[in-house]
C-alpha positions, -999 to +999 in steps of 0.1 A: -119+162+742-109+158+706-074+168+699-085+188+668-107+209+689-079+216+713-058+228+684-086+251+672-089+267+706-054+281+702-059+299+669-081+327+658-111+321+636-111+335+600-146+324+590-174+319+615-204+301+600-237+309+617-268+287+610-287+256+619-272+222+616-289+189+611-289+152+604-298+142+568-315+109+562-313+100+525-341+078+512-332+065+477-364+059+457-366+031+432-393+049+411-413+081+410-431+102+385-416+136+376-439+163+363-431+197+350-448+229+339-451+241+303-418+260+305-399+229+317-387+248+347-408+238+378-406+201+384-425+180+409-420+145+423-452+125+425-458+094+446-489+073+450-511+089+477-520+063+503-498+036+487-467+017+497-436+032+481-406+009+476-372+024+483-337+012+474-317+023+505-314+048+533-283+066+545-280+088+576-255+116+577-247+137+608-231+171+610-247+186+580-268+217+571-257+249+554-235+262+583-219+228+590-213+222+553-197+256+548-175+254+579-162+219+570-156+231+534-135+261+546-115+240+570-109+213+544-094+241+522-069+249+550-085+281+564-094+285+601-131+278+605-156+280+634-193+276+638-220+293+659-250+270+660-275+253+683-283+216+682-302+191+704-291+179+738-294+144+725-274+116+708-275+133+674-264+167+689-233+150+703-226+133+669-229+167+652-203+181+675-180+151+670-182+153+632-173+191+632-144+186+656-130+158+635-130+182+605-110+207+625-140+231+629-139+252+661-170+242+681-167+266+711-199+283+700-219+251+693-246+249+720-264+216+728-298+227+741-312+204+768-347+193+762-345+201+725-342+177+696-316+179+669-329+190+634-336+159+614-342+162+576-356+135+553-342+136+517-361+119+489-334+110+465-344+101+430-320+100+400-294+127+408-319+152+423-334+154+458-364+168+476-357+178+512-383+175+540-371+199+567-382+207+602-363+234+622-364+231+659-370+264+677-336+270+694-329+300+717-302+317+696-281+344+713-247+358+705-222+341+730-198+360+751-169+343+732-175+367+703-162+396+725-129+379+728-101+390+706-091+354+697-127+345+687-136+376+668-137+363+632-126+381+601-157+370+583-192+360+595-208+335+571-245+338+578-268+311+564-300+292+571-318+298+605-353+290+617-383+312+614-382+322+651-348+339+648-356+374+637-345+388+670-312+370+667-307+386+633-312+420+649-287+412+676-262+401+650-268+433+631-260+453+662-228+433+668-217+441+633-224+478+639-200+476+669-174+456+649-173+472+615-141+454+605-158+420+605-170+413+569-204+397+564-211+369+539-248+360+535-262+328+519-298+329+530-320+299+538-357+293+533-370+315+562-345+343+556-357+345+520-393+346+532-386+376+554-393+409+535-361+424+522-369+455+542-369+435+574-333+424+568-323+457+551-294+465+574-279+431+570-282+433+532-264+467+533-235+451+553-231+421+530-198+418+512-206+387+493-241+373+488-251+339+474-284+326+461-298+307+432-319+323+404-353+313+419-343+327+453-332+360+437-366+363+420-383+357+454-362+381+473-366+409+448-403+401+441-395+403+404-417+391+376-404+361+357-404+382+325-380+407+340-358+383+357-328+380+334-295+376+352-284+413+347-316+425+363-313+401+392-277+410+399-284+447+398-315+443+419-294+426+446-268+453+444-295+479+449-301+462+483-266+473+493-248+440+486-213+446+474-208+414+454-239+393+446-233+358+431-262+339+415-261+302+406-285+287+381-282+249+384-268+233+352-266+268+336-237+277+358-229+308+379-229+346+375-214+376+392-194+407+384-157+410+375-135+437+390-145+460+361-182+457+371-190+436+340-214+406+344-196+373+340-207+337+336-191+304+342-206+271+330-206+243+355-174+223+357-179+192+334-189+162+356-161+137+358-188+111+361-226+110+364-236+129+396-250+108+425-270+136+440-267+174+445-272+180+482-247+206+495-235+217+460-245+253+467-228+253+500-196+239+485-197+265+457-203+295+480-179+286+508-151+278+483-157+310+464-152+329+497-119+311+505-106+319+470-114+356+476-098+355+511-067+341+495-065+370+471-079+355+439-101+375+414-138+368+409-132+347+378-109+323+396-133+322+426-161+311+403-139+283+391-129+272+426-165+271+436-176+252+406-149+225+409-157+218+446-195+218+438-189+192+411-169+170+435-196+171+461-222+158+436-201+127+431-209+115+467-238+110+490-243+140+513-229+174+514-194+170+529-178+137+518-167+151+484-153+184+497-118+188+484-085+198+500-068+228+484-041+209+466-066+186+450-088+215+439-058+233+425-049+202+405-084+202+390-080+238+380-045+233+365-059+204+344-092+220+335-107+215+300-093+241+277-128+253+267-140+258+303-137+295+308-154+326+323-173+347+298-184+383+299-222+387+294-227+416+269 
């Protein structure tokens, strides 16, 4: 057994990430056609149908996916981190466990399901953007007995992407939170959770302390018209679901939330130290780092900065975890930040 995992067994978990994990196969394309709509917002990647497409390279990365990325990010920042997830009873499932253990993530609640394959995603990588082809295996998620133990009851549950067959598990998790009201919920929904009607996950939204999504996802969750979807309306709409602190990212436009005086604030992205390679995991790095900053007692403005810096670093590498920063390196970036990179109040 990995010595890091032995160490994690002897300490309590602060953040428990819940969600699917996967293997990412990056396929770097040599060329592709990019189209966009009249508003220059919705872009599409176009390849010759029925043709042979040349690619430059392929890179396989194990131990990834929203929950894995967030748990590794939290651990890298020096806070106790665990994961509740299911993966295949195959070679890749074992590699996923190995990667998490090496990153000091508690894997007691990682289940290798016999007869099931590990989630395997193909990522079409062109320029610094990516298009992800996903396929979620239908795992049999249940809350493990370990969660009733005092040592494995986390302070925070970090809920993120799960497959479309997991609605019953969400209801089970909601009941667990009813029974353990001191556990705080962080919610960064994935594709299928966003597709659920907000009314279906209403109880979980009402329990959410911190919520993360991008602008397009907020519009989808709230079923809001594009013309009404300014940031103030989106944030207030999410708050009306019962969320205490919603945070919205908007790609190169930066991130938005409320300050402690309930004013809407905006932070531009941290200036790239060099041209980004690709952006997989940038959102996971931002959200998990924001949460660690809040856990350590920082205000919302500083938490936005922490998240933006770690997000920038991830974009300088292939995959979602290689660029995740240790706390001392992140704090050095913040200390040496550009003088004009600041949080602004949106009037």
